[in-house]
All heavy atoms as a GROMACS GRO file, in nm:
protein
  587
    1MET      N    1  15.588   6.868   5.357
    1MET     CA    2  15.463   6.798   5.389
    1MET      C    3  15.496   6.658   5.391
    1MET      O    4  15.571   6.604   5.304
    1MET     CB    5  15.357   6.831   5.285
    1MET     CG    6  15.232   6.758   5.306
    1MET     SD    7  15.092   6.799   5.205
    1MET     CE    8  15.142   6.822   5.036
    2ALA      N    9  15.443   6.588   5.491
    2ALA     CA   10  15.469   6.436   5.499
    2ALA      C   11  15.391   6.356   5.406
    2ALA      O   12  15.277   6.407   5.358
    2ALA     CB   13  15.437   6.399   5.648
    3GLY      N   14  15.436   6.242   5.366
    3GLY     CA   15  15.378   6.166   5.271
    3GLY      C   16  15.263   6.084   5.333
    3GLY      O   17  15.250   6.082   5.466
    4PRO      N   18  15.197   6.006   5.262
    4PRO     CA   19  15.081   5.920   5.316
    4PRO      C   20  15.122   5.816   5.422
    4PRO      O   21  15.238   5.769   5.409
    4PRO     CB   22  15.029   5.844   5.192
    4PRO     CG   23  15.074   5.934   5.073
    4PRO     CD   24  15.194   5.995   5.114
    5ILE      N   25  15.038   5.798   5.496
    5ILE     CA   26  15.058   5.691   5.612
    5ILE      C   27  14.941   5.594   5.588
    5ILE      O   28  14.817   5.626   5.585
    5ILE     CB   29  15.052   5.751   5.755
    5ILE    CG1   30  15.158   5.850   5.772
    5ILE    CG2   31  15.037   5.636   5.853
    5ILE    CD1   32  15.141   5.938   5.906
    6LYS      N   33  14.978   5.464   5.587
    6LYS     CA   34  14.878   5.362   5.564
    6LYS      C   35  14.832   5.310   5.703
    6LYS      O   36  14.919   5.281   5.788
    6LYS     CB   37  14.945   5.233   5.490
    6LYS     CG   38  14.836   5.139   5.440
    6LYS     CD   39  14.903   5.028   5.369
    6LYS     CE   40  14.911   5.067   5.212
    6LYS     NZ   41  14.957   4.964   5.143
    7ARG      N   42  14.719   5.300   5.722
    7ARG     CA   43  14.655   5.243   5.846
    7ARG      C   44  14.540   5.152   5.799
    7ARG      O   45  14.472   5.168   5.705
    7ARG     CB   46  14.602   5.360   5.932
    7ARG     CG   47  14.697   5.449   5.985
    7ARG     CD   48  14.645   5.554   6.086
    7ARG     NE   49  14.745   5.635   6.132
    7ARG     CZ   50  14.721   5.753   6.191
    7ARG    NH1   51  14.606   5.788   6.207
    7ARG    NH2   52  14.823   5.824   6.222
    8SER      N   53  14.520   5.053   5.890
    8SER     CA   54  14.411   4.955   5.878
    8SER      C   55  14.274   4.996   5.945
    8SER      O   56  14.288   5.054   6.060
    8SER     CB   57  14.427   4.824   5.933
    8SER     OG   58  14.548   4.763   5.856
    9VAL      N   59  14.165   4.997   5.886
    9VAL     CA   60  14.039   5.037   5.938
    9VAL      C   61  13.932   4.929   5.917
    9VAL      O   62  13.933   4.864   5.805
    9VAL     CB   63  13.993   5.171   5.858
    9VAL    CG1   64  13.849   5.217   5.922
    9VAL    CG2   65  14.090   5.282   5.864
   10MET      N   66  13.857   4.890   6.016
   10MET     CA   67  13.740   4.790   5.997
   10MET      C   68  13.633   4.851   5.931
   10MET      O   69  13.574   4.946   5.993
   10MET     CB   70  13.702   4.736   6.146
   10MET     CG   71  13.830   4.659   6.197
   10MET     SD   72  13.874   4.501   6.117
   10MET     CE   73  13.717   4.410   6.154
   11ILE      N   74  13.580   4.787   5.827
   11ILE     CA   75  13.453   4.833   5.767
   11ILE      C   76  13.375   4.704   5.743
   11ILE      O   77  13.427   4.609   5.683
   11ILE     CB   78  13.485   4.902   5.629
   11ILE    CG1   79  13.570   5.020   5.641
   11ILE    CG2   80  13.354   4.938   5.561
   11ILE    CD1   81  13.616   5.087   5.515
   12ALA      N   82  13.257   4.705   5.793
   12ALA     CA   83  13.163   4.583   5.763
   12ALA      C   84  13.242   4.455   5.804
   12ALA      O   85  13.221   4.352   5.741
   12ALA     CB   86  13.107   4.587   5.616
   13GLY      N   87  13.297   4.458   5.922
   13GLY     CA   88  13.369   4.334   5.968
   13GLY      C   89  13.492   4.294   5.908
   13GLY      O   90  13.551   4.194   5.944
   14HIS      N   91  13.534   4.372   5.813
   14HIS     CA   92  13.673   4.326   5.767
   14HIS      C   93  13.764   4.455   5.756
   14HIS      O   94  13.719   4.568   5.747
   14HIS     CB   95  13.662   4.273   5.613
   14HIS     CG   96  13.613   4.368   5.509
   14HIS    ND1   97  13.488   4.411   5.491
   14HIS    CD2   98  13.694   4.439   5.411
   14HIS    CE1   99  13.484   4.502   5.395
   14HIS    NE2  100  13.592   4.517   5.342
   15SER      N  101  13.896   4.424   5.763
   15SER     CA  102  13.999   4.526   5.767
   15SER      C  103  14.036   4.571   5.621
   15SER      O  104  14.051   4.487   5.534
   15SER     CB  105  14.114   4.458   5.842
   15SER     OG  106  14.216   4.567   5.849
   16THR      N  107  14.051   4.692   5.611
   16THR     CA  108  14.097   4.752   5.484
   16THR      C  109  14.196   4.851   5.510
   16THR      O  110  14.191   4.927   5.611
   16THR     CB  111  13.983   4.814   5.397
   16THR    OG1  112  14.023   4.845   5.262
   16THR    CG2  113  13.916   4.932   5.462
   17SER      N  114  14.287   4.866   5.423
   17SER     CA  115  14.401   4.968   5.436
   17SER      C  116  14.377   5.105   5.359
   17SER      O  117  14.312   5.093   5.251
   17SER     CB  118  14.539   4.912   5.381
   17SER     OG  119  14.591   4.811   5.444
   18VAL      N  120  14.394   5.209   5.435
   18VAL     CA  121  14.380   5.335   5.374
   18VAL      C  122  14.504   5.420   5.395
   18VAL      O  123  14.559   5.428   5.498
   18VAL     CB  124  14.258   5.413   5.442
   18VAL    CG1  125  14.236   5.550   5.387
   18VAL    CG2  126  14.129   5.338   5.443
   19SER      N  127  14.544   5.473   5.292
   19SER     CA  128  14.665   5.570   5.290
   19SER      C  129  14.620   5.703   5.275
   19SER      O  130  14.558   5.759   5.174
   19SER     CB  131  14.756   5.540   5.164
   19SER     OG  132  14.810   5.401   5.183
   20LEU      N  133  14.651   5.787   5.384
   20LEU     CA  134  14.616   5.932   5.378
   20LEU      C  135  14.738   6.016   5.440
   20LEU      O  136  14.820   5.957   5.529
   20LEU     CB  137  14.511   5.957   5.471
   20LEU     CG  138  14.371   5.910   5.426
   20LEU    CD1  139  14.260   5.935   5.547
   20LEU    CD2  140  14.316   5.979   5.298
   21GLU      N  141  14.745   6.138   5.404
   21GLU     CA  142  14.858   6.212   5.456
   21GLU      C  143  14.818   6.250   5.610
   21GLU      O  144  14.697   6.240   5.629
   21GLU     CB  145  14.866   6.348   5.371
   21GLU     CG  146  14.914   6.334   5.227
   21GLU     CD  147  14.811   6.276   5.144
   21GLU    OE1  148  14.694   6.254   5.169
   21GLU    OE2  149  14.853   6.245   5.028
   22PRO      N  150  14.921   6.281   5.686
   22PRO     CA  151  14.897   6.300   5.829
   22PRO      C  152  14.775   6.406   5.853
   22PRO      O  153  14.697   6.391   5.941
   22PRO     CB  154  15.009   6.347   5.890
   22PRO     CG  155  15.116   6.281   5.794
   22PRO     CD  156  15.058   6.276   5.671
   23VAL      N  157  14.776   6.519   5.772
   23VAL     CA  158  14.678   6.618   5.785
   23VAL      C  159  14.536   6.572   5.779
   23VAL      O  160  14.449   6.609   5.853
   23VAL     CB  161  14.703   6.746   5.705
   23VAL    CG1  162  14.685   6.701   5.560
   23VAL    CG2  163  14.623   6.862   5.747
   24PHE      N  164  14.517   6.471   5.689
   24PHE     CA  165  14.378   6.402   5.665
   24PHE      C  166  14.351   6.320   5.776
   24PHE      O  167  14.240   6.308   5.813
   24PHE     CB  168  14.373   6.344   5.525
   24PHE     CG  169  14.377   6.437   5.416
   24PHE    CD1  170  14.478   6.461   5.336
   24PHE    CD2  171  14.255   6.519   5.398
   24PHE    CE1  172  14.480   6.543   5.226
   24PHE    CE2  173  14.251   6.604   5.289
   24PHE     CZ  174  14.359   6.628   5.204
   25TRP      N  175  14.436   6.240   5.830
   25TRP     CA  176  14.427   6.148   5.939
   25TRP      C  177  14.375   6.230   6.065
   25TRP      O  178  14.279   6.194   6.139
   25TRP     CB  179  14.542   6.070   5.976
   25TRP     CG  180  14.556   5.944   5.886
   25TRP    CD1  181  14.666   5.924   5.793
   25TRP    CD2  182  14.476   5.833   5.880
   25TRP    NE1  183  14.656   5.808   5.743
   25TRP    CE2  184  14.543   5.750   5.783
   25TRP    CE3  185  14.348   5.802   5.931
   25TRP    CZ2  186  14.460   5.629   5.740
   25TRP    CZ3  187  14.283   5.688   5.889
   25TRP    CH2  188  14.346   5.596   5.793
   26GLU      N  189  14.445   6.353   6.080
   26GLU     CA  190  14.411   6.436   6.196
   26GLU      C  191  14.266   6.495   6.181
   26GLU      O  192  14.184   6.494   6.276
   26GLU     CB  193  14.518   6.546   6.207
   26GLU     CG  194  14.487   6.638   6.334
   26GLU     CD  195  14.476   6.572   6.471
   26GLU    OE1  196  14.553   6.475   6.481
   26GLU    OE2  197  14.416   6.619   6.556
   27ALA      N  198  14.240   6.541   6.057
   27ALA     CA  199  14.091   6.589   6.020
   27ALA      C  200  13.990   6.482   6.042
   27ALA      O  201  13.893   6.508   6.101
   27ALA     CB  202  14.102   6.654   5.893
   28LEU      N  203  14.023   6.366   6.005
   28LEU     CA  204  13.924   6.249   6.023
   28LEU      C  205  13.912   6.219   6.157
   28LEU      O  206  13.800   6.201   6.213
   28LEU     CB  207  13.982   6.125   5.952
   28LEU     CG  208  13.888   6.018   5.931
   28LEU    CD1  209  13.771   6.041   5.856
   28LEU    CD2  210  13.964   5.900   5.867
   29LYS      N  211  14.006   6.221   6.238
   29LYS     CA  212  14.004   6.197   6.393
   29LYS      C  213  13.924   6.292   6.453
   29LYS      O  214  13.830   6.268   6.526
   29LYS     CB  215  14.145   6.203   6.448
   29LYS     CG  216  14.147   6.183   6.601
   29LYS     CD  217  14.293   6.204   6.653
   29LYS     CE  218  14.294   6.230   6.803
   29LYS     NZ  219  14.407   6.301   6.843
   30ARG      N  220  13.935   6.422   6.425
   30ARG     CA  221  13.857   6.550   6.491
   30ARG      C  222  13.718   6.535   6.435
   30ARG      O  223  13.622   6.571   6.508
   30ARG     CB  224  13.921   6.675   6.441
   30ARG     CG  225  14.045   6.706   6.504
   30ARG     CD  226  14.106   6.832   6.472
   30ARG     NE  227  14.240   6.854   6.510
   30ARG     CZ  228  14.304   6.970   6.518
   30ARG    NH1  229  14.243   7.086   6.478
   30ARG    NH2  230  14.419   6.980   6.578
   31ALA      N  231  13.693   6.490   6.303
   31ALA     CA  232  13.556   6.483   6.263
   31ALA      C  233  13.487   6.371   6.330
   31ALA      O  234  13.355   6.392   6.379
   31ALA     CB  235  13.554   6.453   6.116
   32ALA      N  236  13.548   6.250   6.349
   32ALA     CA  237  13.484   6.141   6.431
   32ALA      C  238  13.471   6.180   6.572
   32ALA      O  239  13.351   6.159   6.621
   32ALA     CB  240  13.584   6.028   6.425
   33GLU      N  241  13.553   6.252   6.630
   33GLU     CA  242  13.536   6.299   6.772
   33GLU      C  243  13.405   6.396   6.785
   33GLU      O  244  13.328   6.398   6.868
   33GLU     CB  245  13.651   6.374   6.835
   33GLU     CG  246  13.771   6.276   6.856
   33GLU     CD  247  13.902   6.340   6.889
   33GLU    OE1  248  13.914   6.467   6.888
   33GLU    OE2  249  13.994   6.266   6.936
   34ALA      N  250  13.401   6.487   6.692
   34ALA     CA  251  13.291   6.580   6.682
   34ALA      C  252  13.160   6.513   6.677
   34ALA      O  253  13.052   6.564   6.720
   34ALA     CB  254  13.311   6.684   6.562
   35ASP      N  255  13.159   6.398   6.595
   35ASP     CA  256  13.026   6.330   6.577
   35ASP      C  257  13.015   6.220   6.678
   35ASP      O  258  12.909   6.135   6.659
   35ASP     CB  259  13.027   6.263   6.435
   35ASP     CG  260  13.006   6.372   6.340
   35ASP    OD1  261  12.983   6.507   6.363
   35ASP    OD2  262  13.027   6.342   6.212
   36SER      N  263  13.111   6.210   6.775
   36SER     CA  264  13.103   6.103   6.878
   36SER      C  265  13.106   5.967   6.821
   36SER      O  266  13.035   5.873   6.858
   36SER     CB  267  12.987   6.118   6.967
   36SER     OG  268  12.987   6.251   7.034
   37LEU      N  269  13.188   5.946   6.720
   37LEU     CA  270  13.202   5.822   6.651
   37LEU      C  271  13.357   5.774   6.647
   37LEU      O  272  13.438   5.850   6.653
   37LEU     CB  273  13.164   5.835   6.512
   37LEU     CG  274  13.024   5.859   6.459
   37LEU    CD1  275  13.008   5.890   6.316
   37LEU    CD2  276  12.931   5.739   6.502
   38PRO      N  277  13.369   5.635   6.656
   38PRO     CA  278  13.505   5.585   6.631
   38PRO      C  279  13.529   5.631   6.484
   38PRO      O  280  13.457   5.625   6.398
   38PRO     CB  281  13.496   5.436   6.657
   38PRO     CG  282  13.365   5.400   6.692
   38PRO     CD  283  13.269   5.530   6.683
   39ILE      N  284  13.660   5.637   6.460
   39ILE     CA  285  13.702   5.659   6.320
   39ILE      C  286  13.657   5.545   6.222
   39ILE      O  287  13.615   5.588   6.113
   39ILE     CB  288  13.858   5.675   6.305
   39ILE    CG1  289  13.917   5.804   6.383
   39ILE    CG2  290  13.910   5.666   6.153
   39ILE    CD1  291  14.072   5.817   6.380
   40SER      N  292  13.668   5.424   6.263
   40SER     CA  293  13.617   5.318   6.178
   40SER      C  294  13.467   5.337   6.141
   40SER      O  295  13.430   5.309   6.016
   40SER     CB  296  13.627   5.191   6.244
   40SER     OG  297  13.570   5.175   6.374
   41ALA      N  298  13.382   5.378   6.227
   41ALA     CA  299  13.240   5.409   6.193
   41ALA      C  300  13.223   5.514   6.095
   41ALA      O  301  13.133   5.510   6.016
   41ALA     CB  302  13.159   5.427   6.311
   42LEU      N  303  13.297   5.620   6.127
   42LEU     CA  304  13.296   5.745   6.025
   42LEU      C  305  13.331   5.694   5.895
   42LEU      O  306  13.274   5.722   5.780
   42LEU     CB  307  13.371   5.867   6.073
   42LEU     CG  308  13.369   5.987   5.989
   42LEU    CD1  309  13.232   6.034   5.963
   42LEU    CD2  310  13.460   6.092   6.056
   43VAL      N  311  13.449   5.620   5.881
   43VAL     CA  312  13.497   5.570   5.752
   43VAL      C  313  13.390   5.479   5.680
   43VAL      O  314  13.380   5.487   5.561
   43VAL     CB  315  13.636   5.507   5.760
   43VAL    CG1  316  13.680   5.431   5.639
   43VAL    CG2  317  13.738   5.602   5.804
   44ALA      N  318  13.330   5.396   5.748
   44ALA     CA  319  13.228   5.310   5.712
   44ALA      C  320  13.115   5.393   5.645
   44ALA      O  321  13.070   5.355   5.540
   44ALA     CB  322  13.176   5.223   5.811
   45ARG      N  323  13.081   5.502   5.715
   45ARG     CA  324  12.978   5.592   5.663
   45ARG      C  325  13.019   5.643   5.532
   45ARG      O  326  12.938   5.656   5.430
   45ARG     CB  327  12.945   5.702   5.770
   45ARG     CG  328  12.808   5.736   5.781
   45ARG     CD  329  12.798   5.853   5.878
   45ARG     NE  330  12.742   5.813   6.015
   45ARG     CZ  331  12.735   5.903   6.113
   45ARG    NH1  332  12.775   6.031   6.086
   45ARG    NH2  333  12.683   5.866   6.232
   46ILE      N  334  13.140   5.706   5.533
   46ILE     CA  335  13.185   5.765   5.395
   46ILE      C  336  13.192   5.660   5.293
   46ILE      O  337  13.162   5.678   5.183
   46ILE     CB  338  13.328   5.822   5.426
   46ILE    CG1  339  13.324   5.938   5.525
   46ILE    CG2  340  13.398   5.870   5.292
   46ILE    CD1  341  13.445   5.990   5.593
   47ASP      N  342  13.238   5.531   5.326
   47ASP     CA  343  13.240   5.419   5.228
   47ASP      C  344  13.106   5.389   5.172
   47ASP      O  345  13.097   5.362   5.056
   47ASP     CB  346  13.311   5.311   5.290
   47ASP     CG  347  13.347   5.187   5.195
   47ASP    OD1  348  13.404   5.226   5.081
   47ASP    OD2  349  13.311   5.082   5.224
   48ALA      N  350  13.012   5.386   5.264
   48ALA     CA  351  12.871   5.357   5.216
   48ALA      C  352  12.826   5.455   5.111
   48ALA      O  353  12.772   5.410   5.010
   48ALA     CB  354  12.776   5.346   5.335
   49ASP      N  355  12.847   5.588   5.142
   49ASP     CA  356  12.825   5.689   5.052
   49ASP      C  357  12.899   5.672   4.916
   49ASP      O  358  12.838   5.684   4.798
   49ASP     CB  359  12.836   5.834   5.096
   49ASP     CG  360  12.742   5.867   5.217
   49ASP    OD1  361  12.635   5.799   5.228
   49ASP    OD2  362  12.774   5.961   5.294
   50ARG      N  363  13.022   5.630   4.916
   50ARG     CA  364  13.107   5.619   4.811
   50ARG      C  365  13.064   5.512   4.723
   50ARG      O  366  13.048   5.536   4.607
   50ARG     CB  367  13.247   5.591   4.867
   50ARG     CG  368  13.347   5.561   4.752
   50ARG     CD  369  13.475   5.514   4.811
   50ARG     NE  370  13.470   5.368   4.865
   50ARG     CZ  371  13.508   5.266   4.791
   50ARG    NH1  372  13.538   5.270   4.656
   50ARG    NH2  373  13.503   5.142   4.832
   51ILE      N  374  13.024   5.390   4.776
   51ILE     CA  375  12.982   5.269   4.690
   51ILE      C  376  12.841   5.292   4.623
   51ILE      O  377  12.804   5.229   4.543
   51ILE     CB  378  13.010   5.145   4.762
   51ILE    CG1  379  12.925   5.130   4.877
   51ILE    CG2  380  13.149   5.119   4.789
   51ILE    CD1  381  12.922   5.001   4.949
   52ALA      N  382  12.767   5.383   4.685
   52ALA     CA  383  12.628   5.419   4.640
   52ALA      C  384  12.644   5.500   4.515
   52ALA      O  385  12.551   5.491   4.421
   52ALA     CB  386  12.550   5.484   4.737
   53ASP      N  387  12.754   5.558   4.482
   53ASP     CA  388  12.786   5.648   4.356
   53ASP      C  389  12.782   5.546   4.234
   53ASP      O  390  12.858   5.449   4.248
   53ASP     CB  391  12.910   5.718   4.379
   53ASP     CG  392  12.925   5.836   4.274
   53ASP    OD1  393  12.944   5.789   4.152
   53ASP    OD2  394  12.908   5.945   4.300
   54PRO      N  395  12.734   5.587   4.128
   54PRO     CA  396  12.741   5.498   4.004
   54PRO      C  397  12.891   5.465   3.962
   54PRO      O  398  12.924   5.384   3.895
   54PRO     CB  399  12.659   5.567   3.902
   54PRO     CG  400  12.605   5.694   3.959
   54PRO     CD  401  12.654   5.713   4.103
   55ASP      N  402  12.983   5.576   3.988
   55ASP     CA  403  13.123   5.562   3.947
   55ASP      C  404  13.209   5.590   4.066
   55ASP      O  405  13.257   5.700   4.085
   55ASP     CB  406  13.140   5.657   3.830
   55ASP     CG  407  13.280   5.643   3.771
   55ASP    OD1  408  13.334   5.521   3.783
   55ASP    OD2  409  13.327   5.735   3.706
   56PRO      N  410  13.216   5.498   4.155
   56PRO     CA  411  13.287   5.523   4.290
   56PRO      C  412  13.440   5.552   4.278
   56PRO      O  413  13.504   5.493   4.188
   56PRO     CB  414  13.258   5.409   4.380
   56PRO     CG  415  13.218   5.303   4.288
   56PRO     CD  416  13.161   5.368   4.159
   57VAL      N  417  13.482   5.654   4.340
   57VAL     CA  418  13.637   5.673   4.358
   57VAL      C  419  13.689   5.580   4.463
   57VAL      O  420  13.613   5.508   4.532
   57VAL     CB  421  13.654   5.829   4.392
   57VAL    CG1  422  13.606   5.911   4.277
   57VAL    CG2  423  13.606   5.855   4.527
   58ASN      N  424  13.826   5.589   4.474
   58ASN     CA  425  13.882   5.503   4.575
   58ASN      C  426  13.840   5.550   4.715
   58ASN      O  427  13.822   5.684   4.726
   58ASN     CB  428  14.029   5.475   4.556
   58ASN     CG  429  14.113   5.600   4.568
   58ASN    OD1  430  14.100   5.655   4.671
   58ASN    ND2  431  14.185   5.634   4.472
   59LEU      N  432  13.866   5.475   4.813
   59LEU     CA  433  13.830   5.521   4.952
   59LEU      C  434  13.910   5.639   4.992
   59LEU      O  435  13.844   5.731   5.064
   59LEU     CB  436  13.842   5.400   5.055
   59LEU     CG  437  13.797   5.431   5.190
   59LEU    CD1  438  13.644   5.478   5.193
   59LEU    CD2  439  13.805   5.307   5.270
   60ALA      N  440  14.032   5.626   4.984
   60ALA     CA  441  14.109   5.749   5.028
   60ALA      C  442  14.064   5.881   4.958
   60ALA      O  443  14.050   5.984   5.030
   60ALA     CB  444  14.260   5.720   4.998
   61SER      N  445  14.035   5.875   4.839
   61SER     CA  446  13.977   6.002   4.766
   61SER      C  447  13.859   6.043   4.828
   61SER      O  448  13.830   6.149   4.851
   61SER     CB  449  13.977   5.976   4.615
   61SER     OG  450  14.102   5.956   4.554
   62ALA      N  451  13.768   5.953   4.850
   62ALA     CA  452  13.638   5.978   4.896
   62ALA      C  453  13.650   6.042   5.039
   62ALA      O  454  13.571   6.136   5.082
   62ALA     CB  455  13.553   5.842   4.927
   63ILE      N  456  13.746   5.991   5.116
   63ILE     CA  457  13.766   6.051   5.249
   63ILE      C  458  13.815   6.194   5.251
   63ILE      O  459  13.758   6.285   5.322
   63ILE     CB  460  13.861   5.971   5.338
   63ILE    CG1  461  13.789   5.829   5.376
   63ILE    CG2  462  13.907   6.037   5.456
   63ILE    CD1  463  13.894   5.726   5.431
   64ARG      N  464  13.918   6.220   5.154
   64ARG     CA  465  13.960   6.353   5.132
   64ARG      C  466  13.858   6.454   5.086
   64ARG      O  467  13.849   6.552   5.143
   64ARG     CB  468  14.076   6.352   5.041
   64ARG     CG  469  14.197   6.286   5.091
   64ARG     CD  470  14.323   6.307   4.977
   64ARG     NE  471  14.433   6.231   5.008
   64ARG     CZ  472  14.453   6.102   4.963
   64ARG    NH1  473  14.371   6.040   4.877
   64ARG    NH2  474  14.568   6.038   4.988
   65VAL      N  475  13.770   6.409   4.993
   65VAL     CA  476  13.670   6.495   4.941
   65VAL      C  477  13.566   6.510   5.057
   65VAL      O  478  13.513   6.630   5.074
   65VAL     CB  479  13.588   6.431   4.827
   65VAL    CG1  480  13.468   6.504   4.774
   65VAL    CG2  481  13.686   6.426   4.690
   66TRP      N  482  13.529   6.411   5.128
   66TRP     CA  483  13.431   6.419   5.237
   66TRP      C  484  13.484   6.527   5.337
   66TRP      O  485  13.399   6.612   5.377
   66TRP     CB  486  13.401   6.292   5.310
   66TRP     CG  487  13.307   6.299   5.408
   66TRP    CD1  488  13.169   6.270   5.394
   66TRP    CD2  489  13.317   6.318   5.549
   66TRP    NE1  490  13.100   6.293   5.521
   66TRP    CE2  491  13.186   6.320   5.612
   66TRP    CE3  492  13.413   6.352   5.624
   66TRP    CZ2  493  13.173   6.345   5.740
   66TRP    CZ3  494  13.413   6.383   5.766
   66TRP    CH2  495  13.277   6.374   5.820
   67LEU      N  496  13.608   6.522   5.383
   67LEU     CA  497  13.660   6.608   5.464
   67LEU      C  498  13.667   6.756   5.420
   67LEU      O  499  13.638   6.841   5.496
   67LEU     CB  500  13.804   6.570   5.508
   67LEU     CG  501  13.815   6.439   5.594
   67LEU    CD1  502  13.965   6.403   5.600
   67LEU    CD2  503  13.768   6.477   5.740
   68MET      N  504  13.691   6.768   5.292
   68MET     CA  505  13.702   6.912   5.235
   68MET      C  506  13.555   6.961   5.226
   68MET      O  507  13.529   7.079   5.265
   68MET     CB  508  13.743   6.900   5.095
   68MET     CG  509  13.762   7.042   5.016
   68MET     SD  510  13.856   7.168   5.121
   68MET     CE  511  14.007   7.108   5.074
   69GLU      N  512  13.452   6.880   5.198
   69GLU     CA  513  13.312   6.930   5.191
   69GLU      C  514  13.267   6.958   5.330
   69GLU      O  515  13.197   7.060   5.360
   69GLU     CB  516  13.223   6.824   5.133
   69GLU     CG  517  13.238   6.808   4.978
   69GLU     CD  518  13.171   6.696   4.917
   69GLU    OE1  519  13.114   6.608   4.980
   69GLU    OE2  520  13.157   6.704   4.792
   70ARG      N  521  13.308   6.881   5.428
   70ARG     CA  522  13.273   6.918   5.566
   70ARG      C  523  13.334   7.044   5.616
   70ARG      O  524  13.271   7.131   5.673
   70ARG     CB  525  13.322   6.802   5.659
   70ARG     CG  526  13.291   6.828   5.812
   70ARG     CD  527  13.335   6.717   5.892
   70ARG     NE  528  13.326   6.731   6.035
   70ARG     CZ  529  13.230   6.691   6.106
   70ARG    NH1  530  13.132   6.597   6.049
   70ARG    NH2  531  13.218   6.710   6.228
   71ALA      N  532  13.463   7.058   5.582
   71ALA     CA  533  13.532   7.200   5.612
   71ALA      C  534  13.464   7.320   5.538
   71ALA      O  535  13.447   7.413   5.617
   71ALA     CB  536  13.684   7.186   5.565
   72LEU      N  537  13.431   7.308   5.422
   72LEU     CA  538  13.367   7.416   5.348
   72LEU      C  539  13.230   7.436   5.407
   72LEU      O  540  13.185   7.552   5.425
   72LEU     CB  541  13.361   7.383   5.203
   72LEU     CG  542  13.478   7.382   5.126
   72LEU    CD1  543  13.453   7.330   4.980
   72LEU    CD2  544  13.556   7.513   5.126
   73HIS      N  545  13.153   7.334   5.448
   73HIS     CA  546  13.012   7.340   5.499
   73HIS      C  547  13.025   7.420   5.640
   73HIS      O  548  12.960   7.515   5.672
   73HIS     CB  549  12.952   7.207   5.522
   73HIS     CG  550  12.822   7.225   5.590
   73HIS    ND1  551  12.710   7.265   5.525
   73HIS    CD2  552  12.797   7.186   5.713
   73HIS    CE1  553  12.610   7.272   5.614
   73HIS    NE2  554  12.655   7.216   5.728
   74LEU      N  555  13.133   7.382   5.719
   74LEU     CA  556  13.147   7.444   5.855
   74LEU      C  557  13.179   7.590   5.836
   74LEU      O  558  13.139   7.670   5.923
   74LEU     CB  559  13.247   7.370   5.927
   74LEU     CG  560  13.198   7.237   5.978
   74LEU    CD1  561  13.330   7.167   6.048
   74LEU    CD2  562  13.090   7.232   6.071
   75ASP      N  563  13.259   7.619   5.740
   75ASP     CA  564  13.297   7.773   5.716
   75ASP      C  565  13.180   7.846   5.673
   75ASP      O  566  13.172   7.965   5.703
   75ASP     CB  567  13.409   7.782   5.601
   75ASP     CG  568  13.549   7.739   5.656
   75ASP    OD1  569  13.559   7.732   5.768
   75ASP    OD2  570  13.622   7.721   5.566
   76LEU      N  571  13.076   7.788   5.619
   76LEU     CA  572  12.960   7.857   5.578
   76LEU      C  573  12.852   7.889   5.690
   76LEU      O  574  12.770   7.972   5.673
   76LEU     CB  575  12.890   7.790   5.458
   76LEU     CG  576  12.972   7.776   5.322
   76LEU    CD1  577  12.891   7.693   5.227
   76LEU    CD2  578  13.009   7.907   5.266
   77GLU      N  579  12.879   7.814   5.793
   77GLU     CA  580  12.786   7.824   5.910
   77GLU      C  581  12.810   7.955   5.981
   77GLU      O  582  12.916   8.014   5.997
   77GLU     CB  583  12.786   7.706   5.999
   77GLU     CG  584  12.730   7.592   5.927
   77GLU     CD  585  12.736   7.474   6.025
   77GLU    OE1  586  12.798   7.459   6.122
   77GLU    OE2  587  12.664   7.384   5.980
   0.00000   0.00000   0.00000
C-alpha cells in the first residue's frame, strides 16, 4: 500500500495541505464527481462539518471518516 500524498486544496480562499493515501484521493475524486463538485468544494464542505464539532479532528481524518460513512451509506441503499 502506498503512503500518504500531500496535496494543496483551497478552502475559504486559502490553501491548505492535506495528506491522504492514494486510495482516499481517488475516493474523494469520485465523490466530488458524483456530486458535480470540484474536490476543493467537497473538502470545504467536509471541513465546515468538521469545525462545527465541539472536538474537531484533523482535516485528513475528517475526510477519511466522511468517505467511509459515504461508502457505508451507499452500500445500504
